[in-house]
Backbone as ProteinMPNN parsed JSONL, in Angstrom:
{"seq_chain_A": "MRIIFATNNPNKLAEMRHALGDRFELLSLEDIGFSGEIPETGRTLEANALQKANFIFNKYRQPVFADDTGLEVNALHGAPGVDTAHYSGSRDPKANMAKLLSALEGSADRSAVFRTVIAYVTPSNREFFTGEVFGSITEHMRGSEGFGYDPVFLPQGSDLTFAEMGIEAKREMNHRVRALEKMVARLKEIS", "coords_chain_A": {"N_chain_A": [[7.433, 2.901, 38.238], [4.888, 1.007, 36.801], [4.67, -1.213, 34.11], [3.102, -3.027, 31.555], [4.237, -5.675, 29.584], [3.304, -6.831, 26.614], [3.537, -9.802, 25.842], [3.986, -13.31, 25.262], [6.321, -14.548, 25.024], [9.03, -16.013, 26.457], [11.765, -15.526, 26.017], [11.906, -12.938, 24.88], [10.834, -11.533, 27.03], [12.769, -11.96, 29.033], [14.959, -10.619, 27.853], [13.963, -7.973, 27.836], [13.469, -7.474, 30.582], [16.063, -7.605, 31.557], [17.211, -5.453, 30.182], [15.702, -3.281, 31.177], [16.306, -3.37, 33.862], [16.135, -2.235, 37.194], [14.69, 0.019, 36.796], [12.022, 0.241, 36.031], [8.943, -1.41, 36.852], [8.356, -4.284, 35.346], [5.695, -5.992, 34.036], [4.608, -9.162, 33.127], [2.451, -10.919, 30.786], [1.593, -13.171, 32.093], [1.94, -12.328, 34.748], [-0.183, -10.536, 35.014], [-2.301, -12.175, 34.764], [-3.207, -12.93, 32.253], [-3.823, -15.238, 29.722], [-4.54, -15.815, 27.168], [-4.667, -15.632, 23.536], [-3.194, -13.016, 21.646], [-4.372, -10.82, 19.218], [-2.801, -10.539, 16.008], [-2.729, -9.28, 13.295], [-1.868, -7.372, 11.558], [-0.221, -5.863, 8.692], [2.158, -4.646, 8.818], [5.064, -4.031, 10.868], [4.637, -1.962, 12.676], [1.812, -1.81, 12.752], [1.136, -4.326, 13.847], [2.438, -4.238, 16.383], [1.075, -2.096, 17.587], [-1.561, -3.065, 17.532], [-1.393, -5.263, 19.294], [-0.59, -3.98, 21.702], [-2.757, -2.205, 22.115], [-4.84, -4.072, 22.444], [-4.273, -5.352, 24.914], [-4.128, -3.093, 26.561], [-6.79, -2.142, 26.42], [-8.112, -4.122, 27.861], [-6.933, -4.046, 30.443], [-6.311, -1.444, 31.194], [-3.876, -0.205, 31.89], [-0.563, 1.224, 31.58], [1.056, -0.043, 28.723], [3.236, -1.925, 26.646], [4.071, -3.258, 23.454], [5.827, -5.311, 21.161], [6.955, -5.793, 17.802], [8.895, -7.695, 15.671], [10.934, -7.872, 12.821], [12.806, -9.609, 10.383], [14.422, -8.312, 7.78], [15.282, -8.892, 4.568], [17.352, -7.847, 2.029], [17.707, -8.955, -0.628], [15.408, -10.407, -0.814], [13.405, -8.626, -1.083], [12.65, -7.409, 1.34], [11.433, -9.461, 2.71], [11.677, -11.996, 5.257], [10.199, -10.18, 6.832], [7.267, -8.866, 8.192], [6.266, -11.369, 8.47], [8.14, -12.887, 9.787], [8.217, -14.59, 12.133], [6.745, -16.809, 11.401], [7.615, -17.705, 8.933], [8.109, -20.046, 7.476], [5.674, -21.182, 7.483], [5.178, -22.237, 9.87], [5.9, -21.907, 13.397], [8.413, -22.756, 13.874], [11.715, -22.264, 14.51], [13.993, -23.475, 13.243], [12.936, -24.477, 10.861], [12.106, -22.064, 9.726], [14.598, -20.765, 9.381], [15.807, -22.58, 7.617], [14.185, -22.304, 5.345], [14.732, -19.625, 4.733], [17.528, -19.707, 4.19], [17.493, -21.38, 1.973], [16.028, -19.791, 0.176], [17.877, -17.811, -0.283], [19.93, -19.055, -1.533], [22.7, -19.051, -3.634], [22.586, -16.307, -3.92], [24.229, -13.215, -4.183], [23.862, -10.914, -2.743], [23.379, -10.666, 0.509], [22.545, -9.014, 2.451], [20.889, -7.69, 5.335], [18.461, -6.551, 7.749], [17.622, -6.499, 11.13], [14.723, -5.477, 12.599], [12.988, -3.868, 15.149], [9.897, -2.764, 16.343], [8.395, -0.918, 18.814], [5.324, -0.365, 20.337], [3.903, 1.889, 22.51], [1.409, 2.334, 24.849], [-0.845, 4.362, 26.604], [-3.509, 5.838, 28.622], [-3.571, 8.406, 27.514], [-1.742, 8.524, 25.456], [0.088, 7.383, 22.6], [2.856, 5.941, 21.303], [5.649, 5.245, 19.126], [8.656, 3.32, 18.932], [11.725, 2.57, 17.471], [14.178, 0.109, 16.794], [17.179, -0.941, 15.246], [19.363, -3.349, 13.713], [21.898, -3.741, 11.517], [23.131, -6.065, 9.118], [24.081, -9.264, 7.812], [23.042, -12.315, 6.176], [24.177, -15.483, 6.957], [25.65, -18.332, 5.204], [25.223, -20.759, 6.34], [23.815, -22.201, 9.328], [25.093, -21.058, 12.411], [26.338, -21.457, 15.633], [24.812, -21.716, 18.928], [23.475, -20.308, 20.889], [20.945, -17.942, 22.033], [17.961, -17.183, 20.121], [15.355, -17.739, 17.641], [16.288, -16.349, 14.573], [18.945, -16.086, 15.188], [21.212, -17.876, 14.72], [21.804, -17.455, 12.002], [22.166, -14.794, 11.524], [24.439, -12.292, 10.993], [25.781, -9.672, 12.523], [26.663, -6.377, 11.4], [30.095, -5.576, 11.339], [30.932, -7.639, 12.927], [32.401, -10.884, 13.37], [31.022, -12.936, 14.284], [27.952, -14.723, 14.524], [24.75, -13.781, 15.962], [24.061, -15.98, 17.538], [26.5, -17.133, 18.071], [27.926, -15.279, 19.531], [27.016, -15.057, 22.116], [24.77, -14.341, 24.854], [25.172, -11.958, 26.431], [26.916, -10.326, 24.865], [25.314, -10.056, 22.608], [23.204, -8.588, 23.664], [24.275, -6.057, 23.837], [24.078, -5.006, 21.311], [21.523, -5.401, 20.441], [18.516, -5.226, 18.576], [15.929, -5.078, 19.691], [16.482, -4.203, 22.266], [17.613, -1.733, 21.644], [15.375, -0.335, 20.677], [13.86, -0.373, 23.016], [15.493, 1.135, 24.741], [15.164, 3.677, 23.63], [12.457, 4.049, 24.221], [12.519, 4.018, 27.047], [14.09, 6.298, 27.549], [12.331, 8.242, 26.638], [10.181, 7.84, 28.433], [11.372, 8.656, 30.802], [11.586, 11.35, 30.276], [8.926, 12.2, 30.292], [7.909, 11.459, 32.74]], "CA_chain_A": [[6.345, 2.875, 37.281], [4.544, -0.343, 36.358], [4.352, -1.3, 32.684], [2.841, -4.377, 31.062], [4.834, -6.049, 28.302], [2.322, -7.724, 25.996], [4.157, -10.926, 25.146], [4.039, -14.63, 25.89], [7.624, -15.081, 24.664], [9.936, -15.89, 27.606], [13.056, -14.969, 25.591], [11.731, -11.49, 24.788], [10.62, -11.036, 28.386], [14.075, -11.95, 29.709], [15.744, -9.521, 27.27], [13.419, -6.693, 28.27], [13.709, -7.309, 32.025], [17.486, -7.309, 31.718], [17.453, -4.102, 29.675], [15.065, -2.308, 32.061], [16.882, -3.407, 35.2], [15.162, -1.889, 38.226], [14.142, 1.35, 36.505], [10.571, 0.138, 35.938], [8.424, -2.735, 37.187], [7.835, -4.881, 34.119], [4.728, -7.058, 34.276], [4.356, -10.032, 31.981], [1.049, -11.313, 30.649], [1.342, -14.112, 33.19], [1.82, -11.541, 35.98], [-1.503, -9.896, 35.086], [-3.323, -13.212, 34.663], [-3.7, -13.107, 30.886], [-3.235, -16.437, 29.12], [-5.098, -16.034, 25.834], [-3.905, -15.195, 22.367], [-3.339, -11.608, 21.288], [-4.44, -10.708, 17.753], [-1.619, -10.014, 15.319], [-3.158, -9.413, 11.904], [-1.381, -6.245, 10.769], [0.708, -6.171, 7.599], [3.416, -3.953, 9.092], [5.513, -4.197, 12.245], [3.965, -0.933, 13.466], [0.401, -2.194, 12.942], [1.077, -5.46, 14.781], [2.814, -3.793, 17.728], [-0.022, -1.277, 18.113], [-2.719, -3.933, 17.748], [-1.155, -6.043, 20.515], [-0.613, -3.074, 22.856], [-4.14, -1.747, 22.31], [-5.655, -5.186, 22.918], [-4.028, -5.521, 26.355], [-4.519, -1.848, 27.242], [-8.253, -2.077, 26.511], [-8.556, -5.072, 28.892], [-6.37, -3.816, 31.771], [-6.25, 0.005, 31.413], [-2.59, 0.166, 32.476], [0.43, 1.429, 30.526], [1.467, -1.309, 28.115], [3.936, -1.858, 25.366], [4.191, -4.501, 22.701], [6.779, -5.155, 20.077], [6.961, -6.736, 16.689], [10.233, -7.696, 15.097], [11.043, -8.506, 11.521], [14.085, -9.729, 9.703], [14.17, -7.821, 6.428], [16.412, -9.288, 3.73], [17.339, -7.031, 0.826], [17.521, -9.757, -1.841], [14.039, -10.948, -0.798], [12.517, -7.46, -1.093], [12.163, -7.146, 2.686], [10.913, -10.676, 3.365], [10.336, -12.367, 5.691], [9.507, -9.004, 7.35], [6.196, -9.041, 9.177], [6.008, -12.815, 8.588], [9.369, -13.495, 10.282], [8.017, -15.662, 13.128], [6.118, -17.997, 10.787], [8.033, -17.633, 7.53], [8.006, -21.375, 6.854], [4.316, -21.683, 7.68], [5.083, -22.67, 11.267], [6.708, -21.083, 14.295], [9.63, -23.524, 14.135], [12.867, -21.466, 14.073], [14.863, -24.199, 12.31], [12.244, -24.5, 9.566], [12.163, -20.702, 9.199], [15.962, -20.508, 8.897], [16.044, -23.433, 6.446], [13.519, -21.669, 4.2], [15.484, -18.412, 4.409], [18.797, -20.081, 3.552], [17.152, -21.906, 0.657], [15.63, -18.659, -0.667], [19.067, -17.005, -0.592], [20.955, -19.886, -2.169], [23.255, -18.466, -4.849], [22.458, -14.851, -3.921], [25.428, -12.476, -3.773], [23.423, -9.916, -1.772], [22.809, -11.319, 1.691], [22.354, -7.963, 3.454], [19.628, -7.783, 6.06], [18.324, -5.739, 8.959], [16.657, -6.887, 12.156], [14.051, -4.237, 13.011], [11.96, -3.998, 16.17], [9.057, -1.603, 16.599], [7.644, -0.978, 20.067], [4.196, 0.561, 20.51], [3.652, 2.164, 23.925], [0.044, 2.848, 24.926], [-1.408, 4.781, 27.889], [-4.799, 6.469, 28.329], [-3.458, 9.66, 26.765], [-0.566, 8.558, 24.605], [0.506, 6.252, 21.789], [4.121, 6.286, 20.664], [6.421, 4.154, 18.538], [10.107, 3.378, 19.088], [12.301, 1.59, 16.555], [15.582, -0.259, 16.932], [17.647, -1.714, 14.092], [20.73, -3.86, 13.625], [22.198, -4.109, 10.142], [24.067, -7.173, 9.001], [23.882, -10.13, 6.652], [22.638, -13.692, 6.45], [25.25, -16.437, 6.679], [25.251, -19.415, 4.306], [24.874, -21.913, 7.172], [23.552, -21.89, 10.737], [26.311, -21.079, 13.226], [26.133, -21.106, 17.03], [23.69, -22.377, 19.589], [22.827, -19.457, 21.886], [19.929, -17.051, 21.499], [16.729, -17.779, 19.626], [14.929, -17.242, 16.337], [17.233, -16.362, 13.46], [20.282, -15.754, 15.685], [22.303, -18.649, 14.108], [22.102, -17.072, 10.614], [22.314, -13.341, 11.41], [25.787, -11.798, 11.268], [25.684, -8.217, 12.603], [27.74, -5.592, 10.788], [31.255, -5.349, 12.181], [31.221, -8.81, 13.751], [32.682, -12.147, 12.694], [30.199, -13.926, 14.965], [26.501, -14.566, 14.466], [24.165, -13.541, 17.28], [24.068, -17.244, 18.282], [27.881, -17.453, 18.448], [28.532, -14.265, 20.399], [26.533, -15.168, 23.49], [23.666, -13.466, 25.242], [25.627, -10.64, 26.902], [27.416, -9.547, 23.727], [24.161, -9.747, 21.756], [22.41, -7.532, 24.309], [24.904, -4.756, 23.598], [23.719, -4.479, 19.988], [20.218, -5.971, 20.123], [17.512, -4.34, 17.987], [14.828, -4.909, 20.653], [17.01, -3.376, 23.347], [17.769, -0.369, 21.111], [14.039, 0.28, 20.684], [13.484, -0.201, 24.416], [16.25, 2.265, 25.291], [14.495, 4.897, 23.175], [11.218, 4.163, 24.984], [12.871, 4.367, 28.421], [14.512, 7.696, 27.542], [11.107, 9.044, 26.506], [9.429, 7.742, 29.685], [12.047, 9.492, 31.786], [11.258, 12.738, 29.931], [7.53, 12.562, 30.576], [7.454, 11.063, 34.085]], "C_chain_A": [[6.134, 1.436, 36.818], [4.125, -0.305, 34.894], [4.138, -2.764, 32.332], [3.571, -4.557, 29.738], [3.946, -7.133, 27.704], [3.013, -8.799, 25.162], [3.997, -12.199, 25.957], [5.407, -15.273, 25.673], [8.611, -14.914, 25.824], [11.303, -15.313, 27.237], [12.986, -13.446, 25.491], [11.598, -10.877, 26.182], [11.943, -10.94, 29.147], [14.95, -10.822, 29.181], [15.28, -8.174, 27.807], [13.655, -6.453, 29.757], [15.174, -6.956, 32.279], [17.774, -5.868, 31.296], [16.869, -3.032, 30.603], [15.722, -2.247, 33.432], [15.814, -3.086, 36.228], [14.536, -0.513, 38.001], [12.621, 1.366, 36.489], [10.17, -1.265, 36.376], [7.744, -3.296, 35.936], [6.941, -6.061, 34.472], [4.543, -7.863, 33.001], [2.863, -10.296, 31.874], [0.667, -12.305, 31.741], [1.141, -13.373, 34.511], [0.441, -10.91, 36.131], [-2.642, -10.897, 34.903], [-3.908, -13.406, 33.279], [-3.015, -14.309, 30.252], [-3.749, -16.708, 27.71], [-4.147, -15.629, 24.724], [-4.199, -13.72, 22.099], [-3.39, -11.531, 19.766], [-3.188, -10.049, 17.175], [-1.884, -10.16, 13.821], [-2.686, -8.269, 11.019], [-0.411, -6.693, 9.687], [1.987, -5.353, 7.693], [3.802, -4.231, 10.548], [4.803, -3.205, 13.16], [2.517, -1.321, 13.771], [0.273, -3.34, 13.938], [1.395, -5.028, 16.211], [1.675, -2.998, 18.359], [-1.255, -2.129, 18.404], [-2.571, -4.714, 19.061], [-1.229, -5.146, 21.757], [-2.027, -2.588, 23.148], [-5.017, -2.837, 22.896], [-5.501, -5.349, 24.433], [-4.429, -4.26, 27.118], [-6.029, -1.792, 27.434], [-8.811, -3.039, 27.561], [-8.136, -4.653, 30.299], [-6.203, -2.341, 32.143], [-5.002, 0.438, 32.192], [-1.609, 0.429, 31.336], [0.967, 0.081, 30.035], [2.306, -1.036, 26.884], [3.991, -3.244, 24.76], [5.181, -4.246, 21.585], [6.441, -6.106, 18.949], [8.315, -6.574, 16.024], [10.199, -8.41, 13.76], [12.483, -8.547, 11.061], [13.814, -9.378, 8.253], [15.422, -8.05, 5.582], [16.3, -8.574, 2.386], [17.032, -7.84, -0.437], [16.112, -10.355, -1.94], [13.006, -9.837, -0.693], [11.866, -7.22, 0.264], [11.574, -8.349, 3.398], [12.014, -11.242, 4.246], [9.55, -11.247, 6.363], [8.48, -9.316, 8.421], [5.868, -10.523, 9.395], [7.195, -13.582, 9.174], [9.125, -14.701, 11.18], [7.437, -16.937, 12.529], [6.387, -18.05, 9.286], [7.856, -18.96, 6.801], [6.591, -21.943, 6.915], [4.112, -22.233, 9.081], [5.904, -21.709, 12.106], [8.013, -21.792, 14.667], [10.846, -22.742, 13.609], [13.764, -22.182, 13.068], [14.238, -24.27, 10.923], [12.278, -23.121, 8.916], [13.549, -20.392, 8.63], [16.27, -21.334, 7.657], [15.398, -22.822, 5.206], [14.272, -20.416, 3.758], [16.773, -18.745, 3.675], [18.556, -20.63, 2.153], [16.806, -20.767, -0.308], [16.829, -17.821, -1.096], [20.17, -17.784, -1.3], [21.396, -19.257, -3.492], [23.182, -16.95, -4.906], [23.747, -14.199, -3.425], [25.079, -11.441, -2.704], [22.72, -10.627, -0.624], [22.558, -10.305, 2.807], [20.952, -8.037, 4.05], [19.632, -6.8, 7.224], [17.287, -6.402, 9.857], [16.04, -5.583, 12.641], [12.968, -4.573, 14.024], [11.222, -2.678, 16.293], [8.303, -1.864, 17.897], [6.536, 0.064, 20.007], [3.935, 0.669, 22.006], [2.308, 2.875, 24.027], [-0.32, 3.145, 26.379], [-2.769, 5.415, 27.595], [-4.69, 7.705, 27.441], [-2.372, 9.666, 25.702], [-0.389, 7.259, 23.825], [1.765, 6.681, 21.048], [4.793, 5.035, 20.132], [7.911, 4.41, 18.735], [10.696, 2.249, 18.245], [13.778, 1.364, 16.859], [15.986, -1.157, 15.775], [19.077, -2.194, 14.301], [20.921, -4.324, 12.187], [23.222, -5.226, 10.121], [23.815, -7.954, 7.737], [23.497, -11.53, 7.127], [23.788, -14.616, 6.039], [24.744, -17.519, 5.721], [24.821, -20.665, 5.057], [24.572, -21.43, 8.58], [24.843, -22.043, 11.518], [25.972, -20.648, 14.647], [24.873, -21.722, 17.606], [23.004, -21.519, 20.65], [21.783, -18.581, 21.219], [18.713, -17.805, 21.021], [16.395, -17.203, 18.261], [16.0, -17.415, 15.281], [18.677, -16.086, 13.899], [21.402, -16.572, 15.027], [22.646, -18.253, 12.658], [22.303, -15.571, 10.44], [23.683, -12.902, 11.9], [25.724, -10.271, 11.319], [26.899, -7.543, 11.975], [28.867, -5.385, 11.791], [31.633, -6.518, 13.067], [31.548, -10.003, 12.862], [31.833, -13.27, 13.27], [28.721, -13.655, 14.736], [26.002, -14.233, 15.869], [24.245, -14.81, 18.137], [25.466, -17.655, 18.725], [28.428, -16.498, 19.506], [28.071, -14.347, 21.839], [25.546, -14.074, 23.834], [24.144, -12.064, 25.633], [26.109, -9.767, 25.75], [26.267, -9.152, 22.798], [23.35, -8.602, 22.352], [22.98, -6.146, 24.021], [24.524, -4.163, 22.248], [22.338, -4.926, 19.525], [19.218, -4.921, 19.638], [16.368, -4.061, 18.954], [15.27, -4.0, 21.796], [17.186, -1.933, 22.873], [16.433, 0.358, 21.088], [13.601, 0.565, 22.114], [14.215, 0.982, 25.041], [15.649, 3.596, 24.864], [13.211, 5.121, 23.96], [11.517, 4.614, 26.413], [13.301, 5.828, 28.499], [13.292, 8.61, 27.454], [10.29, 9.003, 27.798], [10.054, 8.594, 30.777], [11.74, 10.965, 31.552], [9.879, 13.126, 30.428], [7.065, 12.167, 31.981], [8.076, 11.922, 35.161]], "O_chain_A": [[7.09, 0.735, 36.485], [3.321, 0.536, 34.491], [4.899, -3.634, 32.758], [3.522, -3.683, 28.873], [3.857, -8.234, 28.245], [3.064, -8.714, 23.935], [3.887, -12.163, 27.182], [5.632, -16.41, 26.086], [8.991, -13.788, 26.145], [11.939, -14.671, 28.074], [13.887, -12.746, 25.953], [12.18, -9.831, 26.47], [12.201, -9.947, 29.827], [15.613, -10.137, 29.96], [16.095, -7.334, 28.187], [14.006, -5.342, 30.153], [15.479, -6.109, 33.118], [18.501, -5.151, 31.983], [17.484, -1.983, 30.793], [15.703, -1.207, 34.091], [14.702, -3.608, 36.147], [13.925, 0.052, 38.908], [11.995, 2.354, 36.874], [10.965, -2.2, 36.284], [6.682, -2.824, 35.531], [7.375, -7.011, 35.124], [4.346, -7.301, 31.924], [2.098, -9.937, 32.77], [-0.453, -12.278, 32.249], [0.275, -13.741, 35.305], [-0.054, -10.762, 37.249], [-3.811, -10.513, 34.888], [-4.986, -13.982, 33.136], [-1.787, -14.4, 30.239], [-3.417, -17.737, 27.122], [-2.977, -15.326, 24.957], [-5.317, -13.249, 22.304], [-2.542, -12.115, 19.091], [-2.605, -9.14, 17.766], [-1.336, -11.046, 13.165], [-3.063, -8.2, 9.849], [0.153, -7.784, 9.765], [2.804, -5.357, 6.772], [2.959, -4.619, 11.357], [4.413, -3.548, 14.276], [2.052, -1.18, 14.903], [-0.617, -3.318, 14.788], [0.693, -5.415, 17.146], [1.346, -3.201, 19.528], [-1.92, -1.928, 19.42], [-3.518, -4.809, 19.841], [-1.857, -5.512, 22.75], [-2.449, -2.564, 24.305], [-5.854, -2.562, 23.757], [-6.495, -5.469, 25.15], [-5.005, -4.349, 28.203], [-6.498, -1.428, 28.513], [-9.889, -2.789, 28.1], [-8.884, -4.869, 31.253], [-5.974, -2.032, 33.312], [-5.064, 1.328, 33.04], [-1.797, -0.089, 30.235], [1.285, -0.807, 30.826], [2.109, -0.047, 26.178], [3.962, -4.258, 25.458], [5.352, -3.117, 21.125], [5.731, -7.094, 19.133], [8.811, -5.462, 15.841], [9.52, -9.423, 13.595], [13.269, -7.635, 11.321], [13.058, -10.072, 7.573], [16.479, -7.478, 5.846], [15.287, -8.682, 1.694], [16.179, -7.442, -1.231], [15.678, -10.758, -3.019], [11.874, -10.068, -0.269], [10.687, -6.873, 0.344], [11.248, -8.263, 4.582], [13.19, -10.981, 3.992], [8.327, -11.351, 6.46], [8.788, -9.95, 9.431], [5.255, -10.88, 10.401], [7.246, -14.807, 9.066], [9.767, -15.736, 11.002], [7.615, -18.023, 13.082], [5.515, -18.39, 8.487], [7.49, -18.978, 5.626], [6.343, -23.056, 6.451], [3.009, -22.645, 9.44], [6.534, -20.796, 11.573], [8.64, -21.454, 15.67], [10.993, -22.574, 12.399], [14.251, -21.552, 12.129], [14.938, -24.137, 9.919], [12.457, -23.008, 7.703], [13.67, -19.831, 7.541], [16.927, -20.844, 6.739], [16.0, -22.823, 4.132], [14.435, -20.17, 2.563], [17.08, -18.136, 2.65], [19.341, -20.365, 1.242], [17.233, -20.772, -1.462], [16.802, -17.191, -2.154], [21.219, -17.23, -1.627], [20.571, -18.969, -4.359], [23.677, -16.356, -5.864], [24.288, -14.578, -2.386], [25.911, -11.126, -1.853], [21.605, -11.126, -0.775], [22.381, -10.68, 3.966], [19.98, -8.389, 3.382], [20.679, -6.29, 7.624], [16.218, -6.811, 9.403], [16.762, -4.675, 13.053], [12.135, -5.45, 13.793], [11.834, -1.611, 16.341], [7.657, -2.9, 18.057], [6.775, 1.224, 19.672], [3.764, -0.342, 22.687], [2.089, 3.895, 23.374], [-0.136, 2.311, 27.265], [-3.15, 5.521, 26.43], [-5.619, 8.015, 26.695], [-2.104, 10.709, 25.105], [-0.681, 6.175, 24.329], [1.757, 7.64, 20.276], [4.552, 3.924, 20.606], [8.371, 5.552, 18.709], [10.225, 1.113, 18.298], [14.523, 2.302, 17.142], [15.224, -2.034, 15.369], [19.884, -1.546, 14.967], [20.195, -5.192, 11.702], [24.077, -5.318, 11.002], [23.395, -7.403, 6.719], [23.612, -11.87, 8.304], [24.299, -14.536, 4.922], [23.544, -17.607, 5.461], [24.142, -21.529, 4.502], [25.028, -20.358, 8.98], [25.592, -23.002, 11.335], [25.38, -19.587, 14.846], [23.992, -22.184, 16.882], [22.034, -21.971, 21.258], [21.734, -18.484, 19.993], [18.454, -18.928, 21.454], [17.066, -16.289, 17.781], [16.553, -18.502, 15.116], [19.543, -15.875, 13.05], [22.473, -16.013, 14.788], [23.68, -18.677, 12.141], [22.581, -15.112, 9.332], [24.044, -13.109, 13.059], [25.623, -9.63, 10.273], [28.012, -8.069, 12.013], [28.623, -5.057, 12.952], [32.555, -6.41, 13.874], [31.04, -10.12, 11.747], [31.904, -14.412, 12.814], [28.283, -12.505, 14.751], [26.735, -14.383, 16.847], [24.474, -14.719, 19.343], [25.607, -18.445, 19.659], [29.3, -16.874, 20.289], [28.698, -13.745, 22.711], [25.496, -13.025, 23.192], [23.556, -11.076, 25.192], [25.748, -8.593, 25.669], [26.251, -8.044, 22.263], [22.864, -7.74, 21.62], [22.234, -5.168, 23.968], [24.631, -2.952, 22.052], [22.023, -4.835, 18.338], [19.097, -3.851, 20.235], [15.886, -2.931, 19.032], [14.516, -3.133, 22.237], [16.928, -1.003, 23.637], [16.36, 1.536, 21.44], [13.036, 1.622, 22.395], [13.615, 1.751, 25.793], [15.625, 4.545, 25.649], [12.9, 6.254, 24.329], [10.839, 5.499, 26.935], [12.909, 6.53, 29.431], [13.235, 9.638, 28.128], [9.759, 10.032, 28.218], [9.343, 9.187, 31.588], [11.642, 11.742, 32.502], [9.675, 14.234, 30.924], [5.949, 12.502, 32.375], [7.801, 11.725, 36.345]]}, "name": "protein", "num_of_chains": 1, "seq": "MRIIFATNNPNKLAEMRHALGDRFELLSLEDIGFSGEIPETGRTLEANALQKANFIFNKYRQPVFADDTGLEVNALHGAPGVDTAHYSGSRDPKANMAKLLSALEGSADRSAVFRTVIAYVTPSNREFFTGEVFGSITEHMRGSEGFGYDPVFLPQGSDLTFAEMGIEAKREMNHRVRALEKMVARLKEIS"}
């Protein structure tokens, strides 16, 4: 089965291809010849994921999924949430992490959850799949692997941030992969 993944992010694409293995043929936006920007104006993860999937589906009329991920910090009332990728006003991960660490300075509650929502769209179906990883925000950046907020996110039950544990270990507990596994299980049911 061929499925389009509506992303321009090479890190997300690599994670998803690894998670899918050879079960499905995953097409990137580059594979289908799309190089423009996809609208992302929703105020929830679900709205953004669906908006992106619908946009690509309406152009190519093939099964497509899109995701949106947010880091939700309890002490910040769920922020950065839907604004995770541009929390600092830019898409610079170091600037985003610096703003987050500054906002949490002196806070005793550093609990957080990484949440990914996948919207899957076909001509007859629209479904959502959610994956979560609970943890906390460290006081300083630690580690150099991964991307985004990985150097400051400490998953529950681990002494290592996502950036310290390495790509393979992170994949075993990744929020995006957890959502994808739910989607794959559903696709196996209906195909």
